[in-house]
PDBQT receptor file of N, H, CA, C and O in Angstrom, charges set to zero:
ATOM      1  N   MET A   1     -63.983   4.313  -5.450  1.00  0.00    +0.000 N 
ATOM      2  CA  MET A   1     -64.235   3.026  -6.072  1.00  0.00    +0.000 C 
ATOM      3  C   MET A   1     -65.597   2.589  -5.741  1.00  0.00    +0.000 C 
ATOM      4  O   MET A   1     -66.027   2.773  -4.603  1.00  0.00    +0.000 OA
ATOM      5  N   THR A   2     -66.365   1.981  -6.718  1.00  0.00    +0.000 N 
ATOM      6  H   THR A   2     -66.016   1.832  -7.643  1.00  0.00    +0.000 HD
ATOM      7  CA  THR A   2     -67.660   1.510  -6.627  1.00  0.00    +0.000 C 
ATOM      8  C   THR A   2     -67.684   0.019  -6.711  1.00  0.00    +0.000 C 
ATOM      9  O   THR A   2     -66.912  -0.517  -7.506  1.00  0.00    +0.000 OA
ATOM     10  N   THR A   3     -68.473  -0.702  -5.987  1.00  0.00    +0.000 N 
ATOM     11  H   THR A   3     -69.100  -0.266  -5.341  1.00  0.00    +0.000 HD
ATOM     12  CA  THR A   3     -68.543  -2.130  -5.941  1.00  0.00    +0.000 C 
ATOM     13  C   THR A   3     -68.963  -2.565  -7.403  1.00  0.00    +0.000 C 
ATOM     14  O   THR A   3     -68.461  -3.570  -7.907  1.00  0.00    +0.000 OA
ATOM     15  N   ARG A   4     -69.877  -1.807  -8.065  1.00  0.00    +0.000 N 
ATOM     16  H   ARG A   4     -70.285  -0.991  -7.655  1.00  0.00    +0.000 HD
ATOM     17  CA  ARG A   4     -70.384  -2.211  -9.283  1.00  0.00    +0.000 C 
ATOM     18  C   ARG A   4     -69.220  -2.006 -10.346  1.00  0.00    +0.000 C 
ATOM     19  O   ARG A   4     -69.100  -2.808 -11.271  1.00  0.00    +0.000 OA
ATOM     20  N   ARG A   5     -68.440  -1.016 -10.214  1.00  0.00    +0.000 N 
ATOM     21  H   ARG A   5     -68.538  -0.364  -9.462  1.00  0.00    +0.000 HD
ATOM     22  CA  ARG A   5     -67.277  -0.890 -11.294  1.00  0.00    +0.000 C 
ATOM     23  C   ARG A   5     -66.322  -1.997 -10.966  1.00  0.00    +0.000 C 
ATOM     24  O   ARG A   5     -65.868  -2.591 -11.944  1.00  0.00    +0.000 OA
ATOM     25  N   THR A   6     -65.939  -2.380  -9.809  1.00  0.00    +0.000 N 
ATOM     26  H   THR A   6     -66.308  -1.898  -9.015  1.00  0.00    +0.000 HD
ATOM     27  CA  THR A   6     -65.005  -3.361  -9.487  1.00  0.00    +0.000 C 
ATOM     28  C   THR A   6     -65.469  -4.722 -10.126  1.00  0.00    +0.000 C 
ATOM     29  O   THR A   6     -64.736  -5.436 -10.809  1.00  0.00    +0.000 OA
ATOM     30  N   ARG A   7     -66.748  -4.981  -9.824  1.00  0.00    +0.000 N 
ATOM     31  H   ARG A   7     -67.343  -4.401  -9.268  1.00  0.00    +0.000 HD
ATOM     32  CA  ARG A   7     -67.242  -6.276 -10.297  1.00  0.00    +0.000 C 
ATOM     33  C   ARG A   7     -67.167  -6.318 -11.774  1.00  0.00    +0.000 C 
ATOM     34  O   ARG A   7     -66.688  -7.304 -12.333  1.00  0.00    +0.000 OA
ATOM     35  N   SER A   8     -67.664  -5.187 -12.510  1.00  0.00    +0.000 N 
ATOM     36  H   SER A   8     -68.054  -4.385 -12.056  1.00  0.00    +0.000 HD
ATOM     37  CA  SER A   8     -67.669  -5.121 -13.887  1.00  0.00    +0.000 C 
ATOM     38  C   SER A   8     -66.077  -5.381 -14.520  1.00  0.00    +0.000 C 
ATOM     39  O   SER A   8     -65.834  -6.128 -15.468  1.00  0.00    +0.000 OA
ATOM     40  N   VAL A   9     -65.192  -4.678 -13.853  1.00  0.00    +0.000 N 
ATOM     41  H   VAL A   9     -65.390  -4.072 -13.083  1.00  0.00    +0.000 HD
ATOM     42  CA  VAL A   9     -63.918  -4.837 -14.380  1.00  0.00    +0.000 C 
ATOM     43  C   VAL A   9     -63.461  -6.366 -14.156  1.00  0.00    +0.000 C 
ATOM     44  O   VAL A   9     -62.838  -6.966 -15.032  1.00  0.00    +0.000 OA
ATOM     45  N   ALA A  10     -63.781  -6.908 -13.028  1.00  0.00    +0.000 N 
ATOM     46  H   ALA A  10     -64.287  -6.420 -12.316  1.00  0.00    +0.000 HD
ATOM     47  CA  ALA A  10     -63.373  -8.236 -12.758  1.00  0.00    +0.000 C 
ATOM     48  C   ALA A  10     -63.940  -9.202 -13.689  1.00  0.00    +0.000 C 
ATOM     49  O   ALA A  10     -63.282 -10.182 -14.036  1.00  0.00    +0.000 OA
ATOM     50  N   ALA A  11     -65.189  -8.974 -14.139  1.00  0.00    +0.000 N 
ATOM     51  H   ALA A  11     -65.724  -8.178 -13.856  1.00  0.00    +0.000 HD
ATOM     52  CA  ALA A  11     -65.909  -9.781 -15.018  1.00  0.00    +0.000 C 
ATOM     53  C   ALA A  11     -65.335  -9.791 -16.412  1.00  0.00    +0.000 C 
ATOM     54  O   ALA A  11     -65.240 -10.812 -17.093  1.00  0.00    +0.000 OA
ATOM     55  N   ILE A  12     -64.946  -8.542 -16.804  1.00  0.00    +0.000 N 
ATOM     56  H   ILE A  12     -65.023  -7.712 -16.251  1.00  0.00    +0.000 HD
ATOM     57  CA  ILE A  12     -64.378  -8.487 -18.113  1.00  0.00    +0.000 C 
ATOM     58  C   ILE A  12     -62.990  -9.118 -18.184  1.00  0.00    +0.000 C 
ATOM     59  O   ILE A  12     -62.607  -9.723 -19.185  1.00  0.00    +0.000 OA
ATOM     60  N   VAL A  13     -62.193  -8.942 -16.999  1.00  0.00    +0.000 N 
ATOM     61  H   VAL A  13     -62.504  -8.450 -16.186  1.00  0.00    +0.000 HD
ATOM     62  CA  VAL A  13     -60.872  -9.574 -17.019  1.00  0.00    +0.000 C 
ATOM     63  C   VAL A  13     -61.095 -11.181 -17.046  1.00  0.00    +0.000 C 
ATOM     64  O   VAL A  13     -60.507 -11.919 -17.836  1.00  0.00    +0.000 OA
ATOM     65  N   THR A  14     -61.941 -11.579 -16.163  1.00  0.00    +0.000 N 
ATOM     66  H   THR A  14     -62.420 -10.979 -15.521  1.00  0.00    +0.000 HD
ATOM     67  CA  THR A  14     -62.169 -12.998 -16.235  1.00  0.00    +0.000 C 
ATOM     68  C   THR A  14     -62.586 -13.561 -17.445  1.00  0.00    +0.000 C 
ATOM     69  O   THR A  14     -62.164 -14.663 -17.795  1.00  0.00    +0.000 OA
ATOM     70  N   ALA A  15     -63.392 -12.897 -18.134  1.00  0.00    +0.000 N 
ATOM     71  H   ALA A  15     -63.735 -12.002 -17.850  1.00  0.00    +0.000 HD
ATOM     72  CA  ALA A  15     -63.808 -13.221 -19.523  1.00  0.00    +0.000 C 
ATOM     73  C   ALA A  15     -62.686 -13.378 -20.502  1.00  0.00    +0.000 C 
ATOM     74  O   ALA A  15     -62.574 -14.357 -21.240  1.00  0.00    +0.000 OA
ATOM     75  N   ARG A  16     -61.852 -12.353 -20.468  1.00  0.00    +0.000 N 
ATOM     76  H   ARG A  16     -61.943 -11.558 -19.868  1.00  0.00    +0.000 HD
ATOM     77  CA  ARG A  16     -60.742 -12.424 -21.363  1.00  0.00    +0.000 C 
ATOM     78  C   ARG A  16     -59.864 -13.487 -20.922  1.00  0.00    +0.000 C 
ATOM     79  O   ARG A  16     -59.487 -14.277 -21.788  1.00  0.00    +0.000 OA
ATOM     80  N   VAL A  17     -59.492 -13.641 -19.798  1.00  0.00    +0.000 N 
ATOM     81  H   VAL A  17     -59.799 -13.000 -19.094  1.00  0.00    +0.000 HD
ATOM     82  CA  VAL A  17     -58.626 -14.882 -19.302  1.00  0.00    +0.000 C 
ATOM     83  C   VAL A  17     -59.219 -16.140 -19.801  1.00  0.00    +0.000 C 
ATOM     84  O   VAL A  17     -58.451 -17.012 -20.207  1.00  0.00    +0.000 OA
ATOM     85  N   GLU A  18     -60.603 -16.354 -19.821  1.00  0.00    +0.000 N 
ATOM     86  H   GLU A  18     -61.227 -15.646 -19.491  1.00  0.00    +0.000 HD
ATOM     87  CA  GLU A  18     -61.163 -17.573 -20.052  1.00  0.00    +0.000 C 
ATOM     88  C   GLU A  18     -61.014 -17.796 -21.596  1.00  0.00    +0.000 C 
ATOM     89  O   GLU A  18     -60.887 -18.930 -22.057  1.00  0.00    +0.000 OA
ATOM     90  N   LEU A  19     -61.033 -16.740 -22.328  1.00  0.00    +0.000 N 
ATOM     91  H   LEU A  19     -61.136 -15.819 -21.953  1.00  0.00    +0.000 HD
ATOM     92  CA  LEU A  19     -60.890 -16.869 -23.731  1.00  0.00    +0.000 C 
ATOM     93  C   LEU A  19     -59.500 -17.493 -24.076  1.00  0.00    +0.000 C 
ATOM     94  O   LEU A  19     -59.355 -18.217 -25.061  1.00  0.00    +0.000 OA
ATOM     95  N   LYS A  20     -58.529 -17.194 -23.257  1.00  0.00    +0.000 N 
ATOM     96  H   LYS A  20     -58.646 -16.605 -22.457  1.00  0.00    +0.000 HD
ATOM     97  CA  LYS A  20     -57.310 -17.570 -23.620  1.00  0.00    +0.000 C 
ATOM     98  C   LYS A  20     -56.870 -18.918 -22.950  1.00  0.00    +0.000 C 
ATOM     99  O   LYS A  20     -56.202 -19.739 -23.577  1.00  0.00    +0.000 OA
ATOM    100  N   THR A  21     -57.254 -19.112 -21.700  1.00  0.00    +0.000 N 
ATOM    101  H   THR A  21     -57.797 -18.445 -21.190  1.00  0.00    +0.000 HD
ATOM    102  CA  THR A  21     -56.750 -20.242 -20.975  1.00  0.00    +0.000 C 
ATOM    103  C   THR A  21     -58.025 -21.305 -20.790  1.00  0.00    +0.000 C 
ATOM    104  O   THR A  21     -57.760 -22.466 -20.478  1.00  0.00    +0.000 OA
ATOM    105  N   GLY A  22     -59.202 -20.956 -20.957  1.00  0.00    +0.000 N 
ATOM    106  H   GLY A  22     -59.416 -20.013 -21.211  1.00  0.00    +0.000 HD
ATOM    107  CA  GLY A  22     -60.433 -21.730 -20.746  1.00  0.00    +0.000 C 
ATOM    108  C   GLY A  22     -60.962 -21.350 -19.411  1.00  0.00    +0.000 C 
ATOM    109  O   GLY A  22     -60.391 -20.545 -18.675  1.00  0.00    +0.000 OA
ATOM    110  N   PRO A  23     -62.119 -21.984 -19.114  1.00  0.00    +0.000 N 
ATOM    111  CA  PRO A  23     -62.874 -21.732 -17.935  1.00  0.00    +0.000 C 
ATOM    112  C   PRO A  23     -61.966 -22.063 -16.668  1.00  0.00    +0.000 C 
ATOM    113  O   PRO A  23     -61.505 -23.189 -16.480  1.00  0.00    +0.000 OA
ATOM    114  N   LEU A  24     -61.742 -20.952 -15.788  1.00  0.00    +0.000 N 
ATOM    115  H   LEU A  24     -62.116 -20.037 -15.940  1.00  0.00    +0.000 HD
ATOM    116  CA  LEU A  24     -61.039 -21.275 -14.663  1.00  0.00    +0.000 C 
ATOM    117  C   LEU A  24     -61.920 -21.454 -13.343  1.00  0.00    +0.000 C 
ATOM    118  O   LEU A  24     -61.587 -22.140 -12.376  1.00  0.00    +0.000 OA
ATOM    119  N   ILE A  25     -63.086 -20.730 -13.464  1.00  0.00    +0.000 N 
ATOM    120  H   ILE A  25     -63.357 -20.173 -14.249  1.00  0.00    +0.000 HD
ATOM    121  CA  ILE A  25     -64.060 -20.762 -12.345  1.00  0.00    +0.000 C 
ATOM    122  C   ILE A  25     -65.401 -21.383 -12.816  1.00  0.00    +0.000 C 
ATOM    123  O   ILE A  25     -65.986 -20.992 -13.826  1.00  0.00    +0.000 OA
ATOM    124  N   VAL A  26     -65.769 -22.209 -12.148  1.00  0.00    +0.000 N 
ATOM    125  H   VAL A  26     -65.294 -22.527 -11.327  1.00  0.00    +0.000 HD
ATOM    126  CA  VAL A  26     -67.060 -23.007 -12.655  1.00  0.00    +0.000 C 
ATOM    127  C   VAL A  26     -68.182 -22.339 -11.944  1.00  0.00    +0.000 C 
ATOM    128  O   VAL A  26     -69.339 -22.722 -12.117  1.00  0.00    +0.000 OA
TER     129      VAL A  26
């Protein structure tokens, strides 16, 4: 596991969640 990969996946997941529920993290 690479830190970059984990961060990329987390960013994508967060973006998808924000599209559905709205901004969770400011």
